[in-house]
N, C-alpha and C positions, 0 to 999 in steps of 0.2 A: 197664186194667181198667174194666169197665163198671159204673157205679153205678146204683142203683135210685132213681127219682124218682117221688113220688106225684102223681097227678092232683089238681089243686086246684079248678078252677072247676066250677060246676054245668053249664056248657055242654059241657065235656069229657065228663062222666059221661053226660049225656043223649044226646050224639052217639054214644058207644060202645055204649050200651044198645040203640040202634036199628040197630047194625051186625051182623056175623056173630057166631054164638055156638056153643059146644060144651058139652054137658052130660055130666057123669059122675056116679057115685054119691057122690063125695067133694067135688066142686066144679063150678062152671060158669065158663067163660072167655068173656068178651066181648072182641072185638078189632076194630080198624080202623086204617086208615092214619093215621100221625102227621101232623098239620097243620103243625107247625113244624119246620123243617129245621135249626135252630140247635143242637139237643142231639144231637150225633153220638156222644157218649160216655155218654149217660144213657138208661136204659130207663124209659119212662113206664108205670108199673104201679101199681095200687092193689089192696089186699086188703080185702074187705068181708065182714062177718059179721053176719047179722041178729040183732037183740036177743033174739028169742025162742029162739035157739039155746042160750043158757045164761047163766050169770053172767059177769062180766068176766074171771075167771080162765080159763074155758073158751074164750071168744072170743079172748083174747090168745094162748093156746096154739095155737089153730088158725092164727092169723095168723103166728105165729113159725114153725110147721112149714112152711106154704106159702111164706113168704118165704125160708127157708133152702133149700128144694127148688129155688126159682127161682135163687138165688145159685149153688147147686151146678151147675145146668144151664148157667148163663152162664159159669162158670169152666172147666168141663171139656169140654163138647161143642159149644158155640156153636150150639145148635139155635134159640134164641130170636132172632127178627129185631128189632133195635132200632129199625127204621123204623116199627114198629107200636106202638100203645098198647093196654094190656090192663087189664081189670078181672077179678079172680078173686074169685068169691063162694063162700066156704067153707060147707060143710054140716056138720051135727052129727056125722055118721059119721066125719069126719076126726079128731075128738078121740079116739075109741076105737081107731082102726086104727093099725097099725105105721107108722113113718116111712118105711121102705123101700118099702112098698106105695104110699104116697101119692106118694113121689118118682117111682117108676116110672110111675104113672098120669099124673102131670104131664108126664113126659118123653114119653109116648105122645101126649098131647094136643097138645104143642107140635110134635111131628113131623107130626101131622095138619094143624095150622095151616100149617106150612111147605109141605106138599104142596098145600094148597088155594090158596096164594098164588103158586105158581110159574107 
């Protein structure tokens, strides 16, 4: 089973923010090739919510929804490439929308990423 690992260093964030990106109405995904080859069973991914989105309850709920959608995709469909690092920036509309719609949108986004990198 693949585990989720957060990006830690400022260097990793800045490098990914200058790479490829896909925007949707619920979130934005920044992605790039993973520099370290040692983590073959861990997915480098971070979930970021801007502070102006809402209070901590709202921000944490958005993170939980996005994180669970990624876990579900990793477990069932193997769409997400673990050789890449990802930053997912959630938007405020994610809080009010149904989980199934967010999960489907995330699924479509990772399919686009997979097609772009083939």
